[in-house]
N, C-alpha and C positions, 0 to 999 in steps of 0.2 A: 504494500500500500504506500502511496506517495502523497506527501502533503504539498498542496499548492496554495499560495497566497495571492490575493488580488489587490494591488496597490490602489485600484480605482474604487474600492468599496467605500460607500458612503458611511459617515459616522452614525451610530445608533446610540443616542444618549439616554434612552429610556430602558434598555434591556441588554444584558450580556448573554450572548448565545454561545453554545458549544459549536464545534465544527459541523460542516455538512458532509455527510458520508455518501459517496456514490458506490453502490454495490456492483457486483459482477453482472454484466448485461450481455446477452448474446445477440448477434445480428448487427450489422453496421448501422442501419437506420435507427434502431432502438438505442444502440450505444451512443450514437451522436445526439439523439434527443435527450437521453438521460444526462449526458455531459453538459448540454446546454441548460437544462432545467436546474441541475445541481449548481452549476456555476452562477446562474442568475440569482438563485436564492442565497447562495453564499455571499455574493456581492451585496445584495440587499440587506443581509443580516450582519455584514461586516465581519465575517468569520472565515477560518480556513476551510478549504475544500479537500477532503480526504478521498483519494482515488484508489480503488482496488487495483490489483495487478493486471486485471483485464483491460485497463486503460493504460496504454503504454506511456503517454505523456500528455502535456497540454495540447499537442497536435491533434488529439481527438476532439478538442473543442472547436466549434465553428470559428471561422476567421475573425468575426466581429468580437469574439470572446477572448482572444489570445493576447491582446494588447496589455502590456504592463505586468504580465505574469512573471513570477520568479519561482523557480522550482527548487525546493529545499532538498538537501541530501539525505534527510532522515527516511529510512525505510521501516515501516511498521509491520508487525506480524499480522497475517490475515488468514482467513479460512473461507471456504465456499459457503459455510453456514454463517450467515451474518449475525445471528443472535449473540454469540460470544464476542464478536467484534463490537457490536453496539454496547454491550455491557462494559467492555474494556475502554472504549473511546468516548462514551457518553456524548454522542452527537446530538445536536438540537433537531436535526432532520436527516432522514435517510432517503435516498432516491434509488429505486430498484425497478427491475422489469416486472410487469404485471403477469401473473400466472394466467395461462390461456388453456383452452380446451377443458372446461369444467366437466367433472364426472359426477356420478351419483354420490360417491363418497366425499369428494372435495366440496360439494355443495352443502354438506352437513357439518363441516368443521371449519374453524377459522383458518384463513390462509396466512401466508408469511407476513404480508403487510399488516393484517389485523393483529397478529401476535407481536410484531415489532412495535405497533402503536401503543402497547402497554409501557414501552420504554421511551419512545420519542415520536415526533411527527414523522409521517411517511408519505412520500409521493411515489406513485407508480406510473411507468410509461410503457408504451407499446411500440411496435415497429411499423404501424400503418402509415401510409402517406409518405411524405418527404420531409427533409429537415433543412433544405437550402434557405427557405424564406419563411419567416413568421411575421406576417403583416397584420393579421387580425386574429383575435382570440375571443371565443365565446365562453362565458362563465355562467352556467346554469346555477341559480341560487335557490335552494330549498328552505333555507333558514335553520337547518340542523347544525349540530356542533362541528361538523367538518367544513362548513361554508367559510368560516373566517380564514382557515388555512388555505382553502382554494382561492379566495380573493387575494391573499398575500402572495401566493405563488404566481397567480396570473399577473399581478402588477409587476412583480420582479421580472418575469419573462417578457412582459410588454416593454418595460424600461430597457432591458438588455437588447431588444430587437426593434425599438422605436415602433411598436405595434399599437393598434387600436384595440380597445376593450369594449365588449358589449356584455353588460350584466343582464341576465335573462331569467325571468320567473314565469312559470306556467301556472295558470289557474284553470282547474278542470271543471269548476262549477260557476255558473253565471249568477253570482250573488254579490251584493254590495259588501258584505262582511269579508268575503274571499278577496275581492278587489282591494279593499282597504288593507287587509293583511299583506297582500302581495306588494302593494306600494310601499308599505312600511319595511318589508324585507329588503326591497331594492334600495330604499333610502338608507337603511343601515349599512348595506354593502357599499354603497357609493360613499358614505362617510368614512368607511374603513379604507377605501382607496386613497382618500386624502386629496392632495392637490394635483393629481395626475390629470393631464388635460384631455387626452384622447379616450374618453369613456362615455358611454351612453347606457341608459337603462331602458329595458324593454319588458313590458308586461304583456303576456301573450295568452290568449284563450284557446284551449284545445281540449278535446275529449281525453287525450292521453298525454301526460307530461313526457313520458319516455319517447313516444313517437314524434312529438314536437321537437325534442332536443336532437334526436337522431336525424330528423329532416334538416333542421337548421344548421347542425354541425357541419354538414357537407359544404356549406358556403364559407367556412372559416378554415384557417390554416391549423388551428389548434383549439381544442375544447378542454377547459380545466373545470372539474366539478368535484363535489364532495363524495365520499364513500357512502355506502348504505349505512343508515342509522339503526338498522335492526340486525339481530344476530343471524347466524347461518340457518338455523332451523326455521325461523320466521320467514327468511328470504326464500327458502326452499318451498314453503307452503303457500305464501302469499305473493312472492315476487318482490322486486325492488326496481324503482326507476333507474337508479345508478347502475345496477347490475345489467339491466336490459340495454342501457346505452352502451356500456362497455362491450357487451357481446355483439350488438347489432350494428353499431356505427361503422361507416366505411372510413371515416377520417380519424386522425390520431386523437387519443383521449389521455389526459393526465388526471389521475384520481388522487385526491387528498384525504389522508387518514390522520385526523388530529389526535395527538397524544391524549390518552385518557388516564390521568394519574389515579 
């Protein structure tokens, strides 16, 4: 594992973060996306980026992310199993490849990201689409506990790529109370974004939130959304908007699992 620092990181005077850990990721596209996401969040949090040995050097990062990097000589012990690495390094966030091809048994138990979220924030990436350009980011906001991390990650990625953000909330029932709640969820997310200029909020009516997000995500370079807020058994029985989007979308999805202490 190689420690990489970014001299361009902005100061964070309100919170001290642990390093950002980029786990082993297979496939060139997923690996490039993971490196970009990890670097963007490490920059935003003003912290070190720890790269596993599957990432040879900062050359894995997109060209726009390489400026002012200095590679330290320290090599850390690593393992394919990230859980002991997380315990040893105490990162504030881990970026890893999302498990694909769910089976009957995998649907009934917590996945790696959910287990690691007991220790730290987790972002998962996939290998869909391309990584050359990120000019637009869709951020579906459900108001659950993972939404804040999704918004933070989306802003960090947008800042690193000079991309536009759309905060997107779907209401499935045509009622005044649902509309007011949706507007409040979007307003809260917009406040969390802060003084970022290229951001819009979008309240959308549809019969299915998952179908709406899947459809709209195809018009964006990247979608960043929160993980399911229900457990594996409840997801298996009743389904989950986030899980459906992860499985059915054609465009790349980053999923945020907020640490649950």
